[in-house]
BAFI-3210 file (N, C-alpha, C; in Angstrom, 3 decimals, decimal comma, padded with zeros to 6 digits):
// residues 60
n [1|2|3|4|5|6|7|8|9|10|11|12|13|14|15|16|17|18|19|20|21|22|23|24|25|26|27|28|29|30|31|32|33|34|35|36|37|38|39|40|41|42|43|44|45|46|47|48|49|50|51|52|53|54|55|56|57|58|59|60]
n.u [-123,592|-125,037|-126,152|-123,971|-123,442|-125,682|-125,637|-123,193|-123,777|-125,571|-124,266|-122,317|-123,723|-124,965|-122,463|-121,522|-123,925|-123,547|-120,944|-121,700|-123,353|-121,903|-119,847|-121,001|-121,196|-122,838|-122,829|-120,471|-120,980|-122,595|-125,070|-127,144|-130,508|-133,056|-135,224|-138,325|-141,162|-142,565|-145,820|-147,586|-148,299|-151,823|-153,578|-154,234|-157,397|-157,566|-155,430|-156,659|-158,977|-157,698|-156,525|-158,745|-159,846|-158,117|-158,220|-160,774|-160,630|-162,255|-163,875|-163,242]
n.v [181,334|180,030|178,037|176,360|175,768|174,333|172,333|171,020|170,261|168,286|166,395|165,632|164,371|162,296|160,736|160,209|158,570|156,371|155,445|154,569|152,608|150,772|150,145|148,298|145,058|143,044|143,109|141,758|139,045|135,939|134,566|131,534|131,583|130,079|127,509|127,827|127,085|123,849|122,868|120,153|117,213|116,578|114,145|110,739|109,388|106,768|106,730|108,697|107,349|105,103|106,606|107,871|105,364|104,467|106,742|106,404|104,138|101,966|099,411|100,042]
n.w [009,863|011,891|010,230|009,680|012,445|012,850|011,136|011,684|014,478|014,130|012,547|014,294|016,404|015,059|014,368|017,320|017,963|015,894|016,979|019,530|018,942|017,388|019,349|021,035|022,631|021,755|019,027|018,246|018,650|017,500|018,300|018,390|017,944|020,250|019,190|018,276|020,482|020,294|019,320|020,903|019,001|017,886|019,587|018,262|017,444|018,478|020,377|022,223|022,877|024,556|026,664|027,750|028,754|030,566|032,314|033,761|035,280|035,942|038,071|040,888]
ca.u [-123,045|-126,039|-126,355|-122,854|-123,626|-126,689|-125,140|-122,028|-124,201|-126,300|-123,265|-121,741|-124,720|-124,924|-121,382|-121,756|-124,784|-122,701|-119,983|-122,376|-123,800|-120,537|-119,215|-121,765|-120,698|-123,788|-122,526|-119,437|-121,340|-123,695|-125,903|-128,302|-131,839|-133,590|-136,026|-139,777|-141,736|-143,405|-146,807|-147,655|-149,320|-153,081|-153,617|-154,960|-158,453|-157,180|-154,623|-157,563|-159,722|-156,803|-156,221|-159,867|-160,063|-157,046|-158,673|-161,943|-160,299|-163,146|-164,715|-162,197]
ca.v [180,826|179,077|176,981|175,619|175,184|173,172|171,115|170,344|169,517|166,875|165,291|165,075|163,519|161,075|160,089|159,780|157,443|155,326|155,072|153,876|151,355|149,881|149,619|147,221|143,755|142,266|143,015|140,851|137,466|135,502|133,451|130,958|131,768|129,017|127,314|128,246|125,884|123,139|122,514|118,693|116,843|116,122|112,499|109,964|108,842|105,416|107,099|109,261|106,238|104,457|107,610|107,705|104,128|104,601|107,596|105,679|103,419|100,598|099,174|099,903]
ca.w [011,162|012,516|009,434|010,054|013,831|013,070|010,379|012,404|015,471|013,645|012,138|015,646|017,075|014,234|014,728|018,535|017,901|015,457|017,745|020,517|018,250|017,035|020,639|021,829|022,585|021,197|017,545|018,069|018,874|016,759|019,150|017,815|018,818|020,404|018,293|018,840|021,175|019,136|019,929|020,842|018,006|018,417|019,696|017,285|018,032|019,141|021,586|023,034|023,669|025,398|027,752|028,635|029,447|031,800|033,402|034,037|036,308|036,046|039,166|042,025]
c.u [-124,042|-126,350|-125,169|-123,072|-124,496|-126,317|-124,026|-122,732|-124,999|-125,461|-122,681|-122,462|-124,783|-123,690|-121,230|-122,857|-124,214|-121,830|-120,686|-122,885|-122,760|-119,641|-119,858|-121,308|-121,746|-123,407|-121,474|-119,809|-122,424|-124,203|-126,986|-129,526|-132,477|-134,832|-137,552|-140,342|-142,654|-144,613|-146,924|-148,647|-150,722|-152,997|-154,673|-156,308|-158,109|-156,431|-155,602|-158,501|-158,970|-156,777|-157,547|-160,262|-159,092|-157,663|-159,878|-161,848|-161,115|-163,870|-163,811|-162,765]
c.v [179,897|178,013|176,069|174,880|174,022|171,925|170,252|169,754|168,205|165,915|164,798|164,058|162,097|160,138|159,677|158,446|156,167|154,722|154,055|152,632|150,300|149,273|148,705|145,988|142,871|142,164|141,958|139,458|137,290|134,295|132,767|131,272|130,447|128,819|127,503|126,854|125,122|122,686|120,890|118,371|116,466|114,548|112,029|109,581|107,504|105,903|107,795|108,359|105,531|105,355|107,607|106,513|104,087|105,491|107,146|104,991|102,133|100,537|099,029|100,334]
c.w [011,659|011,626|009,557|011,515|013,683|012,180|011,152|013,598|015,265|013,356|013,517|016,213|016,351|014,457|016,123|018,594|017,152|016,300|019,006|020,116|017,963|018,295|021,458|021,537|021,825|019,600|017,451|018,189|017,897|017,459|018,202|018,586|019,009|019,374|019,059|019,484|020,238|020,001|019,749|019,690|018,656|018,467|018,710|017,986|018,839|020,533|022,683|023,691|024,745|026,768|028,554|029,266|030,795|032,893|034,145|035,224|036,589|037,528|040,371|043,336]
res [m|i|d|y|l|a|l|g|l|t|h|v|l|i|v|i|a|l|l|r|i|f|a|r|g|e|l|d|r|e|e|v|l|a|d|p|p|v|e|p|a|r|p|t|p|r|a|a|r|r|r|r|r|r|k|e|g|g|d|a]
***
């Protein structure tokens, strides 16, 4: 008797878990995930020199 009760209880719990999973709304939609953020490319040495020149400001 206890064997049937334990077996039946585990199967009922599995069915309940499956019903809860399949009832979720997230399973009905296919959303495209956003692309991961892209790291900016390293500036070339020429661009870095230009940026440094602009920051110095000269004799103001």
